[in-house]
C-alpha positions as CSV (number, residue, x, y, z in Angstrom):
1,M,2.5,114.5,146.5
2,N,6.3,114.5,145.4
3,K,7.8,118.3,144.7
4,P,9.1,119.0,140.8
5,P,12.7,119.1,141.4
6,V,14.5,122.1,141.8
7,G,17.5,121.1,140.2
8,P,16.9,122.2,136.4
9,L,14.5,124.5,136.5
10,V,16.6,126.4,138.0
11,A,20.0,125.0,135.7
12,F,17.0,126.1,132.5
13,V,16.9,129.9,134.0
14,L,20.3,130.5,134.4
15,L,21.4,129.2,131.1
16,A,18.6,131.7,129.3
17,G,19.8,134.6,131.6
18,L,22.8,134.3,130.0
19,S,21.8,133.7,126.2
20,A,20.4,137.0,126.4
21,W,22.9,138.8,128.7
22,V,25.6,137.2,125.6
23,I,23.2,139.0,122.9
24,F,23.3,142.5,125.2
25,K,26.7,142.6,124.7
26,E,27.1,142.1,121.1
27,A,24.8,144.5,120.7
28,P,26.4,147.8,119.4
29,P,24.9,150.1,122.0
30,G,21.4,152.0,121.3
31,S,20.6,149.3,118.6
32,A,19.4,146.2,118.5
33,P,21.1,143.2,117.3
34,K,21.3,141.6,114.1
35,D,21.0,137.7,113.4
36,D,21.1,138.3,109.4
37,A,24.3,136.3,108.4
38,K,23.3,134.4,105.6
39,P,24.1,130.6,105.9
40,E,27.7,130.1,105.6
41,E,28.7,133.1,104.2
42,R,32.4,133.8,104.4
43,V,34.0,136.2,106.0
44,L,36.2,137.2,103.0
45,E,35.7,137.1,99.6
46,F,39.0,136.1,97.9
47,P,40.9,134.7,94.5
48,R,43.0,132.0,96.5
49,E,45.1,131.5,93.7
50,S,46.3,134.5,93.0
51,V,47.5,136.3,96.5
52,K,50.7,137.3,96.4
53,T,51.3,139.1,99.5
54,I,49.8,138.4,103.3
55,T,50.1,141.4,105.7
56,I,49.9,140.2,109.6
57,S,50.1,143.4,112.1
58,G,49.0,143.1,116.3
59,G,50.4,141.3,119.0
60,Q,52.5,139.3,118.2
61,G,54.4,142.0,115.5
62,E,53.9,142.5,112.1
63,F,54.7,140.0,108.9
64,R,54.9,140.2,105.3
65,I,54.9,137.2,103.6
66,E,55.4,137.6,99.4
67,K,55.0,135.1,96.8
68,E,57.3,134.2,94.5
69,G,56.8,131.7,91.5
70,E,55.4,129.4,93.5
71,A,57.5,129.3,96.7
72,W,56.4,132.1,99.3
73,R,58.8,133.9,101.6
74,L,59.2,136.8,104.6
75,A,59.9,139.9,103.2
76,Q,59.4,141.1,107.3
77,P,60.6,141.4,110.0
78,V,63.3,138.5,108.1
79,R,63.7,138.0,104.3
80,T,64.1,134.0,104.5
81,A,62.4,131.2,103.1
82,A,58.6,131.0,104.9
83,D,57.1,127.5,106.0
84,T,54.9,127.4,102.8
85,E,52.8,124.9,105.2
86,A,51.7,126.9,107.4
87,I,51.4,129.6,104.4
88,E,48.8,127.5,102.9
89,G,46.7,126.5,106.9
90,L,46.9,129.9,107.1
91,L,45.0,130.4,103.7
92,S,42.8,127.8,104.0
93,G,41.5,129.0,107.8
94,I,41.1,132.5,106.2
95,E,39.3,130.6,103.3
96,S,36.6,128.3,105.6
97,A,36.0,131.3,107.9
98,R,32.4,132.1,108.0
99,I,30.1,134.7,109.4
100,D,27.9,133.1,112.9
101,R,26.2,136.7,113.2
102,R,26.3,140.6,112.1
103,L,26.0,143.2,114.8
104,G,25.8,146.4,112.7
105,A,28.1,148.9,111.5
106,G,28.3,151.9,114.3
107,G,28.7,151.8,117.7
108,D,31.7,152.0,119.9
109,L,34.5,150.3,118.4
110,K,36.3,149.5,121.8
111,T,32.8,147.5,123.0
112,Y,34.4,144.8,121.1
113,G,38.3,145.4,120.9
114,L,38.5,146.8,117.6
115,D,39.7,150.5,118.6
116,P,42.3,149.7,118.4
117,P,41.9,146.1,116.6
118,G,44.1,143.5,118.3
119,A,45.0,142.0,115.0
120,T,45.0,143.4,110.8
121,L,44.8,140.8,108.0
122,T,45.3,141.9,104.7
123,L,45.4,140.5,101.3
124,E,46.9,141.5,97.8
125,A,45.6,140.6,95.1
126,G,46.9,140.7,91.1
127,G,44.2,143.1,89.3
128,S,42.0,143.7,92.6
129,A,41.9,145.9,96.1
130,P,43.0,144.9,98.9
131,R,40.8,143.2,101.5
132,V,41.4,144.0,105.1
133,L,40.4,142.1,108.2
134,R,40.1,143.6,111.1
135,L,40.7,141.2,114.3
136,G,39.3,142.4,117.5
137,A,38.7,139.8,121.6
138,E,37.3,137.1,121.3
139,A,33.6,136.0,121.3
140,P,32.0,135.6,125.3
141,I,31.1,131.7,124.4
142,G,32.2,129.3,121.4
143,G,35.5,130.0,120.8
144,T,34.4,132.8,118.1
145,W,36.1,136.6,117.6
146,Y,34.8,140.2,117.6
147,A,35.5,141.3,113.5
148,Q,35.3,144.4,111.0
149,L,34.2,143.5,107.6
150,P,36.1,145.1,105.0
151,E,33.3,145.9,102.7
152,N,31.1,148.3,105.0
153,G,32.9,147.9,108.3
154,E,30.2,146.4,110.2
155,V,31.1,144.4,113.3
156,A,30.2,140.5,113.3
157,I,30.9,136.9,114.7
158,I,33.5,135.1,113.2
159,T,34.4,131.7,113.0
160,S,37.4,130.7,115.6
161,S,39.7,130.0,111.7
162,G,39.2,133.5,110.9
163,G,40.9,134.4,113.8
164,E,44.0,132.5,113.8
165,F,46.0,134.4,111.7
166,A,46.6,136.8,114.9
167,R,48.2,133.5,116.9
168,Q,50.7,133.6,114.0
169,D,54.7,133.8,115.3
170,L,57.7,134.6,113.1
171,L,58.6,131.1,114.1
172,A,55.5,129.9,112.7
173,L,56.1,131.7,109.6
174,R,59.4,130.6,108.4
175,D,60.7,128.2,106.9
176,K,62.0,126.0,110.0
177,T,63.9,123.5,108.5
178,L,67.9,123.2,108.3
179,V,68.3,121.3,104.9
180,D,65.8,120.4,102.3
181,L,66.0,116.7,101.1
182,D,64.6,113.6,99.8
183,A,66.0,110.8,102.2
184,W,65.7,108.5,99.4
185,K,67.3,110.0,97.2
186,V,70.3,110.9,98.8
187,R,73.9,109.3,96.8
188,R,77.0,110.5,98.8
189,L,76.4,111.0,103.2
190,T,79.7,111.7,105.0
191,M,80.1,111.9,108.7
192,T,82.6,114.4,110.1
193,R,82.7,114.1,114.2
194,P,84.4,113.0,117.2
195,G,86.5,109.9,116.6
196,G,86.8,110.0,112.8
197,S,84.8,110.3,109.6
198,I,82.5,108.0,107.9
199,A,82.0,108.4,104.3
200,L,78.9,106.2,102.3
201,E,77.8,106.1,98.4
202,K,74.5,104.2,97.5
203,F,74.7,102.5,94.5
204,D,71.3,100.8,93.1
205,D,69.7,101.0,96.5
206,T,72.7,99.6,98.4
207,W,74.2,101.3,100.8
208,T,78.2,100.9,101.3
209,V,80.7,102.3,104.0
210,K,84.0,103.2,101.4
211,T,85.8,105.0,104.8
212,P,87.1,104.5,106.6
213,V,86.8,100.8,105.4
214,E,85.2,99.2,102.3
215,A,82.2,97.7,103.4
216,P,78.1,96.8,103.0
217,A,76.3,99.3,105.0
218,D,73.0,98.6,106.8
219,G,70.3,100.4,104.6
220,P,67.7,100.9,106.8
221,T,70.5,102.6,109.4
222,I,71.4,105.0,107.3
223,T,68.3,105.8,106.2
224,D,67.2,106.5,109.1
225,L,70.1,108.6,109.5
226,L,68.7,110.5,107.0
227,T,64.7,110.9,108.0
228,A,65.8,112.3,110.8
229,L,67.8,115.0,108.7
230,Q,64.9,115.5,106.6
231,N,62.3,116.1,109.1
232,L,64.3,118.5,111.8
233,R,62.7,122.3,112.5
234,A,64.0,124.6,113.7
235,R,62.4,125.0,117.6
236,S,64.1,128.2,118.1
237,F,66.6,131.0,115.9
238,P,69.6,132.1,118.3
239,A,71.0,134.4,116.1
240,E,70.1,135.5,112.5
241,S,73.4,136.8,111.8
242,P,75.9,135.0,113.7
243,N,79.2,137.0,113.9
244,A,82.5,134.7,114.4
245,A,82.8,135.7,118.9
246,E,78.8,133.4,117.7
247,L,79.8,130.9,116.3
248,R,82.2,130.2,118.9
249,R,80.2,130.7,121.5
250,F,77.7,128.5,120.3
251,G,80.0,125.7,119.0
252,L,79.7,125.8,115.7
253,D,83.6,127.7,114.8
254,P,84.8,125.1,114.2
255,P,81.4,122.5,114.3
256,M,81.4,119.4,117.0
257,A,80.7,117.5,114.0
258,H,79.2,118.4,110.6
259,V,77.6,115.8,107.7
260,T,78.2,117.3,103.9
261,L,75.2,115.6,101.4
262,L,75.5,115.1,97.7
263,Q,71.5,114.3,96.3
264,E,70.1,113.5,93.1
265,G,69.2,116.7,91.0
266,W,72.0,119.0,93.1
267,D,75.2,120.4,91.7
268,L,77.1,120.7,94.9
269,E,77.2,119.0,98.3
270,K,74.8,120.9,100.8
271,T,77.0,120.4,105.1
272,L,75.3,120.8,108.2
273,Q,77.2,122.3,111.0
274,F,76.2,121.1,114.6
275,G,77.3,122.4,117.8
276,K,77.5,122.5,121.6
277,P,74.6,121.2,122.9
278,A,71.2,123.9,124.1
279,G,69.3,122.0,127.1
280,E,68.0,119.2,125.1
281,N,68.3,120.5,121.9
282,R,71.6,121.2,119.6
283,Y,72.7,124.4,117.4
284,A,73.0,124.0,114.1
285,R,73.8,125.1,110.9
286,A,72.9,125.0,107.4
287,V,76.8,126.1,105.6
288,G,75.1,129.2,102.9
289,R,72.4,129.9,104.5
290,E,73.4,132.4,107.9
291,P,70.7,131.7,110.8
292,V,72.5,129.6,113.7
293,L,68.8,127.3,114.8
294,E,68.2,125.2,117.6
295,V,67.1,121.8,116.9
296,S,65.9,118.4,118.5
297,G,68.7,117.3,120.8
298,D,68.2,113.5,119.6
299,V,69.9,113.9,116.2
300,W,73.3,114.2,117.8
301,E,73.1,109.9,118.6
302,K,72.5,109.5,114.9
303,I,75.0,111.7,113.3
304,T,77.6,109.8,115.9
305,T,76.7,106.5,114.9
306,R,79.5,103.8,115.6
307,L,81.3,102.3,113.0
308,F,80.1,98.7,113.5
309,D,76.1,100.1,114.0
310,V,76.7,101.6,110.4
311,R,77.7,98.3,109.2
312,R,75.5,95.5,107.6
313,K,75.5,93.1,109.9
314,E,73.7,90.4,108.1
315,L,76.1,88.6,105.9
316,L,73.8,86.8,103.8
317,G,73.8,89.9,100.7
318,L,71.0,88.7,98.3
319,G,67.1,88.6,98.5
320,Q,66.4,85.7,101.2
321,Y,63.3,84.8,98.6
322,R,65.2,86.1,95.2
323,I,67.7,82.1,95.4
324,Q,67.6,80.5,92.2
325,T,70.4,78.1,93.1
326,L,72.4,77.2,96.1
327,T,75.7,75.1,95.6
328,A,77.6,73.9,99.4
329,I,81.1,72.1,99.8
330,R,82.2,71.2,102.5
331,P,85.7,69.1,103.3
332,G,86.1,65.5,101.2
333,Q,82.5,66.1,100.1
334,P,81.1,66.4,96.3
335,S,80.1,70.1,95.4
336,L,76.0,69.6,96.2
337,T,73.9,72.7,94.1
338,L,70.5,73.4,95.1
339,T,68.3,74.4,91.9
340,R,65.0,76.6,92.0
341,E,62.3,75.3,89.2
342,P,59.8,77.4,88.2
343,D,57.4,75.7,90.0
344,G,58.6,76.8,93.6
345,S,60.1,72.9,94.3
346,W,63.8,72.4,94.3
347,T,66.2,69.5,92.6
348,A,69.3,68.1,94.6
349,S,72.3,67.2,92.6
350,G,75.7,65.9,93.3
351,P,76.1,63.7,96.2
352,A,72.2,63.6,96.2
353,T,70.2,63.8,92.9
354,G,66.2,63.8,93.8
355,K,63.1,66.4,95.1
356,V,63.3,68.9,97.9
357,K,60.6,70.5,99.3
358,A,60.0,74.2,99.6
359,D,60.3,73.9,103.4
360,S,62.7,72.1,103.1
361,M,65.3,74.7,101.7
362,D,63.5,77.3,102.9
363,T,64.3,76.6,106.6
364,L,68.2,75.8,105.3
365,L,67.8,79.5,103.6
366,R,66.7,80.7,106.9
367,H,69.7,79.8,108.6
368,V,72.0,81.4,106.1
369,S,70.0,84.6,106.3
370,A,70.5,84.1,110.3
371,L,74.7,84.4,109.3
372,K,74.8,87.7,111.7
373,A,78.0,89.4,112.4
374,T,79.2,90.2,115.9
375,R,82.5,91.8,115.5
376,F,84.8,92.5,112.2
377,H,88.1,92.7,111.0
378,D,89.0,94.9,109.0
379,T,92.8,94.7,108.3
380,P,93.0,90.5,108.4
381,T,96.3,89.8,106.9
382,E,96.1,87.7,103.5
383,A,97.9,84.6,105.2
384,E,94.1,84.9,107.9
385,R,92.4,85.4,104.3
386,A,94.2,82.3,102.6
387,R,94.1,80.2,105.9
388,L,90.2,80.3,105.9
389,L,90.2,79.5,102.6
390,R,92.2,76.0,102.9
391,H,90.3,74.8,105.7
392,P,86.7,75.8,105.5
393,A,84.2,73.9,107.4
394,I,81.7,74.7,104.5
395,D,81.8,77.1,100.9
396,L,78.4,78.5,99.8
397,T,77.9,80.3,96.3
398,L,74.4,82.0,95.8
399,A,72.9,83.3,92.8
400,E,69.4,85.6,92.6
401,E,67.2,85.3,89.4
402,P,67.7,87.4,87.1
403,P,65.9,90.2,87.3
404,A,62.6,90.7,84.8
405,E,64.5,93.9,83.0
406,G,67.7,91.9,82.5
407,G,70.7,92.4,83.7
408,T,73.2,90.3,85.5
409,A,71.7,87.7,88.0
410,K,73.3,88.9,91.8
411,T,76.2,86.6,93.8
412,Q,77.6,85.6,96.7
413,H,80.6,83.2,97.6
414,L,80.7,82.6,101.4
415,V,83.3,81.2,103.0
416,L,83.1,79.6,107.0
417,G,85.5,78.4,109.1
418,P,85.1,75.6,111.6
419,P,84.5,76.4,114.9
420,D,87.2,77.8,117.3
421,R,87.7,76.7,121.9
422,T,85.3,80.0,122.2
423,G,82.0,78.8,120.3
424,R,82.9,81.1,117.2
425,I,83.7,81.0,113.6
426,L,85.3,83.1,111.1
427,V,83.0,84.4,107.2
428,R,84.7,86.1,104.6
429,D,82.5,87.4,102.1
430,M,85.0,86.4,99.1
431,A,83.8,90.3,97.7
432,W,84.8,92.3,100.5
433,R,88.3,92.9,102.3
434,P,86.9,92.2,105.9
435,I,86.5,88.7,108.1
436,A,83.8,88.8,110.5
437,E,82.9,86.6,113.4
438,A,79.7,84.7,114.0
439,P,78.9,82.5,116.5
440,A,79.8,78.8,115.5
441,V,75.5,77.7,116.6
442,M,74.8,79.6,113.4
443,L,76.9,77.2,111.1
444,H,75.7,74.0,113.1
445,G,72.1,75.5,111.8
446,I,72.9,75.4,108.2
447,T,74.8,72.5,108.0
448,Q,72.9,70.5,109.8
449,Q,69.9,71.6,106.9
450,I,72.0,70.1,104.6
451,D,72.2,66.7,105.8
452,A,68.9,67.1,106.1
453,V,67.7,68.0,102.3
454,L,70.3,65.7,101.3
455,E,68.2,62.9,103.3
456,E,65.3,64.1,101.3
457,A,66.5,64.4,98.1
458,K,68.0,61.0,97.9
459,Q,64.0,59.7,99.7
460,T,62.3,61.7,95.9
461,P,64.9,60.5,92.9
462,P,64.0,62.7,89.6
463,A,61.9,61.0,88.5
464,P,62.6,59.0,84.5
465,A,62.0,61.0,81.5
466,A,58.6,60.8,79.3
467,S,59.8,58.1,76.4
468,E,61.2,55.7,79.3
469,T,58.9,52.4,80.0
470,P,59.5,51.1,83.2
471,G,60.4,46.9,81.7
472,A,61.0,47.9,78.4
473,S,64.4,46.3,77.3
474,P,67.1,48.7,75.7
475,A,67.5,49.5,72.0
476,P,70.0,47.9,70.5
477,Q,73.2,49.1,70.4
478,E,75.2,49.1,66.9
């Protein structure tokens, strides 16, 4: 006869004993534990939209937060903007806190860590008495807390969200942004750092380098930089009101680099200063705001980006799939014009007249889109510019379809030079002064596909006009 397993039975007895001990510990001395909490009963009932002041006191310090209009501000221990998301999260936690079990009034509050309380939360709303929640020790199991309820001083066990306010410190509650900006609304940006300055401006959603050279900028790189600035958050505040000596020690007087920004809706530019590294972080400060912040050191690589990396390397500045006409001129050959029809097909005219498949044109435009600069000559002489025009390998003029809302269609004129002995070509965008270098293999791909398109047009001549009848005699001439 097999004996029943002992392990599960022992575990059951231990669990029952632990439960009885917890119930005993929760009960006030001399009274039976109560379990009359209503289902989903809130710890605090308060009109959230009317709350004007939040006061937290406890082991992390004392904090007073006040609402000004729609914004929250810290009034104590420092006067500064509050982290709105953190404050709203704090209120949501209190709002969602529920009473798990009522333990009754009276008894020794020290038993629950309530004499004195570990932390106190006071909510003040217009037209009503302050609501005060006193928090004690964490309960033995379940991530719950002992608390003294505001209505009648009764002790209760509350859910974990009701005790989160006790963990808040100054860094968690205050605004940690270096600058409040929207990366997509910035219109002007200047970076001054070791090695010189780069100034950029945005026109019609297109970024342009203004200094030290006028040239198209790389939009994704600029957006990445602005997004990094937008997302910068303080990891600490080493100085609230730094004096001159402290600013020098942080490398902020003078700053090692600074960034100036102008955004839609701003009356004035805002300037961000960056100082010495602080471990993996870096000291930073917004001009016009006193505190010095420690922010992620990763931003330094972005604000010291090389001029070459800020520039657009793709030499085609139009949208590949918006191009409606392409004209190609090669030395000693007639001009070839390719036009996209409303049905998506293409028509060639010039040295060959006929239809061209959309796939063939997509291949040609991909080759043009692949033109990418490996180097720029920013101050070419007039002789160098003229020489490229006199001896091109191919001259391309492209135009996008007109914008739906009206206006002028975008165009671009590119002149590609012949390959040199090093396997490179020079490319001139006629709208800008610099001349770019690119691999000669890109020119080969373009010319080879133009030949393929020409051959296809010759094989597919245009259909005769509807009024023409094959074999009909020509109309008599007067």
